[in-house]
C-alpha positions in Angstrom: 6.7 -30.9 4.8 3.2 -31.8 3.8 2.0 -30.8 0.4 -0.8 -28.4 0.5 -3.7 -28.6 -2.0 -3.9 -25.7 -4.2 -7.3 -24.2 -4.3 -8.3 -22.7 -7.7 -10.8 -20.1 -8.0 -14.2 -21.1 -9.6 -16.3 -18.3 -10.8 -20.1 -19.3 -10.9 -22.0 -18.3 -13.9 -25.5 -18.6 -14.9 -26.8 -17.5 -11.6 -28.3 -14.2 -12.3 -31.8 -15.5 -11.8 -32.4 -14.1 -8.5 -35.5 -11.8 -9.7 -37.2 -15.0 -11.1 -36.8 -16.8 -8.0 -38.0 -13.9 -5.8 -41.1 -13.3 -8.0 -41.9 -17.2 -8.2 -41.9 -17.4 -4.4 -44.2 -14.6 -3.8 -46.6 -16.0 -6.4 -46.6 -19.2 -4.5 -47.2 -17.4 -1.2 -50.1 -15.7 -2.7 -51.3 -19.1 -4.1 -50.8 -20.8 -0.7 -53.2 -18.1 0.9 -55.6 -18.5 -1.8 -55.6 -22.5 -1.1 -56.3 -21.7 2.5 -59.3 -19.8 1.6 -60.3 -22.5 -1.0 -59.7 -25.3 1.4 -62.0 -23.6 4.1 -64.7 -23.3 1.4 -64.3 -27.0 0.5 -64.6 -28.1 4.1 -67.8 -25.9 4.4 -69.1 -27.7 1.3 -68.7 -31.2 2.6 -65.6 -32.1 0.8 -63.5 -32.0 4.2 -60.9 -34.7 2.8 -59.7 -32.4 -0.3 -60.0 -29.3 1.8 -57.9 -30.7 4.6 -55.2 -31.8 1.9 -55.2 -28.3 0.5 -54.9 -26.6 3.9 -52.0 -28.8 4.9 -50.1 -28.1 1.6 -50.7 -24.3 1.9 -49.7 -24.3 5.5 -46.5 -26.0 4.7 -45.4 -23.7 1.9 -46.3 -20.7 4.1 -43.8 -22.2 7.0 -41.0 -23.2 4.5 -41.4 -20.8 1.7 -38.9 -18.4 3.0 -36.1 -20.9 2.7 -35.5 -20.0 -1.1 -35.0 -16.5 -0.1 -31.8 -17.5 1.8 -30.3 -18.1 -1.5 -30.9 -14.6 -2.8 -27.5 -12.4 -3.1 -27.1 -9.1 -4.6 -23.5 -7.8 -5.5 -22.4 -4.3 -6.5 -19.9 -3.5 -9.1 -16.3 -4.8 -8.2 -17.7 -7.1 -5.4 -17.2 -10.9 -5.0 -18.6 -13.5 -2.8 -16.8 -16.6 -2.1 -19.4 -19.6 -1.1 -19.2 -22.8 1.0 -21.6 -25.5 1.4 -21.2 -27.4 4.3 -17.7 -26.4 4.6 -16.7 -27.4 0.8 -15.7 -24.5 -1.5 -18.3 -24.3 -4.4 -17.3 -21.4 -6.2 -17.3 -17.4 -6.4 -19.9 -14.8 -7.7 -18.3 -11.9 -9.2 -19.9 -8.9 -10.7 -23.0 -6.8 -10.0 -26.4 -8.4 -10.2 -29.2 -10.4 -8.5 -28.2 -14.0 -7.9 -29.8 -17.2 -6.8 -27.6 -20.0 -5.2 -28.2 -23.1 -3.1 -30.0 -21.4 0.2 -27.7 -23.3 2.2 -24.6 -22.0 0.8 -22.5 -19.5 3.2 -20.4 -16.5 2.2 -16.8 -16.6 3.7 -14.9 -13.5 4.4 -12.1 -13.7 6.9 -11.8 -9.8 7.4 -15.6 -9.0 7.8 -16.4 -7.3 10.8 -12.6 -6.6 11.6 -10.7 -3.3 11.9 -8.1 -2.3 9.2 -4.5 -2.9 10.0 -3.5 0.2 11.9 -1.1 1.3 14.9 -1.2 0.1 18.4 -2.6 3.4 19.6 -5.2 3.9 16.9 -6.1 0.0 17.5 -6.7 0.8 21.1 -8.9 3.7 20.3 -10.9 1.6 17.7 -11.3 -1.1 20.2 -12.6 1.6 23.0 -15.3 2.9 20.5 -16.1 -0.6 19.2 -17.0 -1.4 22.7 -19.5 1.3 22.9 -21.7 3.0 20.6 -20.1 1.3 17.5 -20.7 -2.4 18.9 -23.8 -2.7 16.8 -22.1 -1.4 13.7 -19.3 -3.9 13.8 -21.8 -6.6 14.4 -23.6 -5.4 11.1 -20.4 -5.2 9.1 -19.6 -8.9 10.4 -22.6 -10.0 8.5 -21.3 -8.4 5.2 -19.2 -11.4 3.5 -18.5 -9.8 0.3 -15.0 -9.1 -0.9 -14.0 -5.9 -2.6 -12.3 -6.2 -5.9 -11.4 -2.4 -6.1 -7.9 -1.1 -6.1 -7.2 -0.4 -2.4 -4.5 1.4 -0.6 -2.4 0.2 2.3 -0.7 3.0 4.2 2.0 1.5 6.5 3.2 3.7 9.3 6.7 4.8 9.4 9.3 2.6 10.7 12.8 2.8 12.2 15.4 0.8 10.1 19.2 0.7 10.0 20.4 1.4 6.4 23.5 0.0 4.8 25.7 2.0 6.9 24.0 1.3 10.1 22.5 4.7 10.4 19.0 4.6 11.9 16.4 6.2 9.5 12.6 6.5 9.6 10.7 5.5 6.4 7.2 5.0 5.5 5.5 3.5 2.4 2.0 3.2 0.7 1.0 0.1 -1.1 -1.6 0.1 -3.8 -3.1 -3.4 -4.4 -6.1 -5.4 -5.1 -7.6 -8.9 -4.9 -7.4 -11.1 -8.0 -8.2 -14.8 -6.7 -10.8 -14.7 -4.0 -10.3 -18.3 -3.1 -6.5 -17.9 -2.4 -7.3 -14.7 -0.4 -10.1 -16.5 1.8 -8.6 -19.9 2.3 -4.7 -19.6 1.9 -4.2 -17.2 4.8 -6.1 -16.2 8.0 -6.7 -12.3 7.2 -5.3 -11.3 4.1 -5.1 -7.6 4.9 -3.2 -8.3 8.0 -1.2 -10.7 5.8 -0.4 -8.0 3.5 0.5 -5.5 6.1 2.8 -7.8 7.9 4.5 -8.9 4.6 5.0 -5.0 3.4 6.9 -4.3 6.7 9.1 -7.5 6.2 9.9 -6.5 2.5 10.6 -2.9 3.5 13.1 -3.9 6.2 14.6 -6.2 3.7 15.2 -3.8 0.7 16.0 -0.5 3.0 19.0 -2.4 4.9 20.7 -3.0 1.5 20.8 0.9 0.6 22.6 3.8 2.3 20.5 6.9 3.1 22.6 8.8 0.9 25.4 8.4 -1.7 28.4 6.6 -0.2 31.6 5.4 -1.7 32.6 1.7 -1.8 28.9 0.3 -1.2 27.3 -2.4 -3.2 23.5 -2.3 -3.1 22.4 -4.8 -5.7 24.8 -7.6 -4.5 26.8 -7.8 -7.8 30.1 -7.4 -6.1 30.6 -3.8 -7.7 30.2 -0.7 -5.8 27.7 1.9 -7.1 26.3 5.1 -6.1 22.7 4.3 -5.3 20.8 5.4 -2.3 17.5 5.7 -0.5 17.3 9.4 -1.2 18.6 9.4 -4.8 17.3 6.4 -6.2 13.8 6.4 -4.5 12.1 5.1 -7.6 14.2 2.1 -8.0 14.1 1.4 -4.1 10.2 1.6 -4.6 10.2 -1.0 -7.5 12.2 -3.5 -5.4 9.7 -3.0 -2.6 7.0 -3.8 -4.7 8.5 -7.0 -6.4 9.6 -8.2 -2.8 5.9 -7.6 -1.5 4.6 -9.3 -4.6 6.7 -12.4 -4.5 5.5 -12.9 -0.5 1.6 -12.3 -1.3 1.2 -14.5 -4.4 -0.3 -17.4 -2.3 -2.8 -14.7 -0.9 -4.2 -14.2 -4.3 -3.2 -10.5 -4.2 -1.6 -8.1 -6.8 0.7 -5.3 -5.9 0.3 -2.4 -8.2 2.5 0.0 -6.8 4.5 1.0 -3.9 5.7 4.4 -3.1 7.8 5.9 -0.2 5.8 8.5 1.5 8.3 9.4 4.2 12.1 9.4 4.5 14.4 10.8 7.1 17.3 10.3 9.6 15.9 9.1 12.8 15.7 12.2 15.5 18.8 10.9 17.4 21.0 11.2 14.7 19.4 14.0 12.6 21.1 16.9 14.1 24.6 15.4 13.5 23.6 14.5 10.0 22.5 17.8 9.3 25.8 19.2 10.5 27.6 16.7 8.2 25.3 17.8 5.2 26.1 21.5 5.9 30.0 20.8 6.2 29.8 18.8 3.0 27.8 21.7 1.1 30.5 24.4 2.5 33.4 22.1 1.3 31.7 21.7 -2.2 30.9 25.6 -2.2 34.7 26.4 -1.2 36.0 24.0 -4.0 34.1 25.9 -6.5 35.0 29.2 -5.3 38.9 28.2 -5.2 38.4 26.8 -9.0 37.0 29.9 -10.1 39.6 32.0 -8.2 42.5 30.3 -9.9 41.1 30.8 -13.4 40.7 34.1 -12.6 44.3 34.5 -11.6 45.4 32.5 -14.5 43.5 35.0 -16.8 44.7 38.1 -15.1 48.5 37.0 -15.3 48.1 35.9 -18.8 46.5 39.2 -20.0 49.1 41.3 -18.1 51.9 39.4 -19.8 50.1 39.5 -23.3 49.5 43.2 -23.2 53.1 44.0 -21.6 51.3 46.2 -19.0 53.9 45.2 -16.5 56.9 43.2 -16.2 56.8 41.2 -12.9 59.5 38.8 -11.6 58.4 35.5 -10.0 58.4 36.9 -6.6 56.1 39.8 -7.4 53.8 37.3 -9.3 53.7 35.1 -6.1 52.7 38.2 -4.1 50.1 39.2 -6.7 48.6 35.6 -6.9 48.4 35.6 -3.0 46.7 38.8 -3.0 44.3 38.1 -5.5 43.3 34.6 -3.9 42.7 36.3 -0.6 40.4 38.7 -2.1 38.6 36.4 -4.4 38.2 33.6 -1.7 37.8 35.8 1.4 34.2 35.6 3.1 34.4 39.5 3.7 34.8 42.3 1.3 38.5 43.3 0.8 39.7 46.5 2.4 42.4 47.9 -0.2 45.6 49.3 0.9 47.1 52.0 -1.7 50.6 51.8 -2.1 51.6 55.5 -3.2 55.5 54.5 -3.4 57.3 52.3 -5.9 56.4 48.9 -6.3 60.0 48.0 -6.2 
């Protein structure tokens, strides 16, 4: 595999003299116009040679004096401009200011004039609009070669992924990021925004498939050979941190920094959502029944203990069993008990 030459970012300093160049060029234009007038007077006064020379100099400046204006660059806060000269990277302007650089330098930004990464449907709508009334706006945007250094958000659409147990789920994330190395962002990848979107999708799939949606027994999520109780629903913060680290490892060559990744949507896929809801309901009912039975057994034990301690009534084992059965039926039943009064003897 051929070794690729690493491009290091070079920040151009000492270039904030755009206002000086602008004022100087305007003064030279005024001087050129004045020389035209003076040359006419000199030719009328019989000094045609000097007048002709001054006229040629002034006309030349009037024709080429606009070229230095091509090197005037204005940057707003949190903006950068990557410059190349005849195809060679010469440096990056960073920070707000009025700059002057070589007039033949060209700004480079592979994302200029392109739509943001989005879904196929929204992309088709964007293309239809851009083909009509927004065509001029897209062309104007293509001329803006500045790169934003602000903190930006990538809201990837929800995806259908199989979890650790093979259950299809739908999950969506939002990635908070920014450009830290403009040279890498421009020259190492074709379009750093699309590159980030694709790598975010890939990292999301790699991490989600190692976790179950909900807590499951005998499942190893971190690859240490020991089962744990981590899940997408219960360990969302840890999952988000792993997704952020995974994306960061993939976009280092693009000069991007991933500040945070958050899970914005998590649910079972529609085709199994109803079945999983029934499963959750059954699990909740079982847990509730266990709690009711534990409480009922405790109450029966307490009742028998107090009856024996206070010598209220002496019950043999058969009567105790009948009493326990009746109490458990009353305490664990879903409906109110209908008591039956026995007016005769208990024996």
